[in-house]
A tleap script that builds the chain and sets N, CA, C and O, in Angstrom:
source leaprc.protein.ff14SB
mol = sequence {
  NMET GLN SER THR LEU ARG SER LEU ALA VAL
  PHE LEU PHE VAL LEU GLY GLY PHE LEU PHE
  GLN SER THR CALA
}
set mol.1.N position { -50.491 59.044 -54.803 }
set mol.1.CA position { -49.356 59.920 -54.515 }
set mol.1.C position { -48.370 59.928 -55.676 }
set mol.1.O position { -47.831 60.971 -56.045 }
set mol.2.N position { -48.146 58.746 -56.243 }
set mol.2.CA position { -47.206 58.645 -57.358 }
set mol.2.C position { -47.710 59.416 -58.572 }
set mol.2.O position { -46.925 60.036 -59.290 }
set mol.3.N position { -49.013 59.376 -58.796 }
set mol.3.CA position { -49.597 60.085 -59.934 }
set mol.3.C position { -49.443 61.597 -59.747 }
set mol.3.O position { -49.190 62.323 -60.708 }
set mol.4.N position { -49.596 62.061 -58.514 }
set mol.4.CA position { -49.451 63.483 -58.222 }
set mol.4.C position { -48.022 63.918 -58.446 }
set mol.4.O position { -47.772 64.988 -59.002 }
set mol.5.N position { -47.074 63.088 -58.014 }
set mol.5.CA position { -45.658 63.406 -58.176 }
set mol.5.C position { -45.299 63.449 -59.652 }
set mol.5.O position { -44.515 64.291 -60.090 }
set mol.6.N position { -45.883 62.529 -60.416 }
set mol.6.CA position { -45.608 62.489 -61.853 }
set mol.6.C position { -46.165 63.738 -62.534 }
set mol.6.O position { -45.517 64.319 -63.405 }
set mol.7.N position { -47.364 64.143 -62.133 }
set mol.7.CA position { -47.979 65.338 -62.724 }
set mol.7.C position { -47.137 66.570 -62.403 }
set mol.7.O position { -46.975 67.452 -63.246 }
set mol.8.N position { -46.600 66.629 -61.181 }
set mol.8.CA position { -45.772 67.752 -60.778 }
set mol.8.C position { -44.494 67.778 -61.603 }
set mol.8.O position { -44.047 68.845 -62.024 }
set mol.9.N position { -43.905 66.614 -61.836 }
set mol.9.CA position { -42.680 66.522 -62.628 }
set mol.9.C position { -42.924 67.010 -64.056 }
set mol.9.O position { -42.098 67.726 -64.622 }
set mol.10.N position { -44.056 66.624 -64.632 }
set mol.10.CA position { -44.403 67.055 -65.990 }
set mol.10.C position { -44.606 68.562 -66.027 }
set mol.10.O position { -44.166 69.231 -66.962 }
set mol.11.N position { -45.271 69.091 -65.013 }
set mol.11.CA position { -45.522 70.522 -64.941 }
set mol.11.C position { -44.207 71.302 -64.882 }
set mol.11.O position { -44.043 72.305 -65.576 }
set mol.12.N position { -43.276 70.837 -64.053 }
set mol.12.CA position { -41.986 71.505 -63.927 }
set mol.12.C position { -41.198 71.408 -65.225 }
set mol.12.O position { -40.486 72.342 -65.594 }
set mol.13.N position { -41.323 70.282 -65.915 }
set mol.13.CA position { -40.617 70.088 -67.185 }
set mol.13.C position { -41.119 71.076 -68.230 }
set mol.13.O position { -40.331 71.692 -68.947 }
set mol.14.N position { -42.434 71.219 -68.308 }
set mol.14.CA position { -43.035 72.151 -69.273 }
set mol.14.C position { -42.682 73.595 -68.905 }
set mol.14.O position { -42.339 74.397 -69.774 }
set mol.15.N position { -42.767 73.916 -67.621 }
set mol.15.CA position { -42.457 75.266 -67.170 }
set mol.15.C position { -40.993 75.594 -67.445 }
set mol.15.O position { -40.670 76.693 -67.895 }
set mol.16.N position { -40.112 74.637 -67.171 }
set mol.16.CA position { -38.687 74.839 -67.415 }
set mol.16.C position { -38.421 75.054 -68.897 }
set mol.16.O position { -37.606 75.901 -69.264 }
set mol.17.N position { -39.098 74.301 -69.748 }
set mol.17.CA position { -38.915 74.438 -71.195 }
set mol.17.C position { -39.400 75.791 -71.669 }
set mol.17.O position { -38.785 76.402 -72.542 }
set mol.18.N position { -40.491 76.263 -71.105 }
set mol.18.CA position { -41.039 77.572 -71.478 }
set mol.18.C position { -40.062 78.691 -71.103 }
set mol.18.O position { -39.824 79.606 -71.891 }
set mol.19.N position { -39.503 78.609 -69.898 }
set mol.19.CA position { -38.549 79.617 -69.450 }
set mol.19.C position { -37.284 79.569 -70.292 }
set mol.19.O position { -36.691 80.607 -70.587 }
set mol.20.N position { -36.869 78.371 -70.680 }
set mol.20.CA position { -35.669 78.211 -71.501 }
set mol.20.C position { -35.877 78.855 -72.867 }
set mol.20.O position { -34.965 79.483 -73.405 }
set mol.21.N position { -37.076 78.701 -73.427 }
set mol.21.CA position { -37.400 79.298 -74.716 }
set mol.21.C position { -37.414 80.827 -74.605 }
set mol.21.O position { -36.990 81.523 -75.528 }
set mol.22.N position { -37.894 81.337 -73.490 }
set mol.22.CA position { -38.002 82.782 -73.298 }
set mol.22.C position { -36.622 83.425 -73.182 }
set mol.22.O position { -36.392 84.511 -73.713 }
set mol.23.N position { -35.714 82.756 -72.493 }
set mol.23.CA position { -34.386 83.317 -72.268 }
set mol.23.C position { -33.468 83.092 -73.466 }
set mol.23.O position { -32.476 83.804 -73.625 }
set mol.24.N position { -33.782 82.126 -74.296 }
set mol.24.CA position { -32.914 81.782 -75.426 }
set mol.24.C position { -32.860 82.917 -76.460 }
set mol.24.O position { -32.176 82.795 -77.476 }
savepdb mol mol.pdb
quit
């Protein structure tokens, strides 16, 4: 469960960074 949560956190971090780059 912890590994899944960590993978989700990484995914959201990458997605957030991508959106930030697009809007910048």
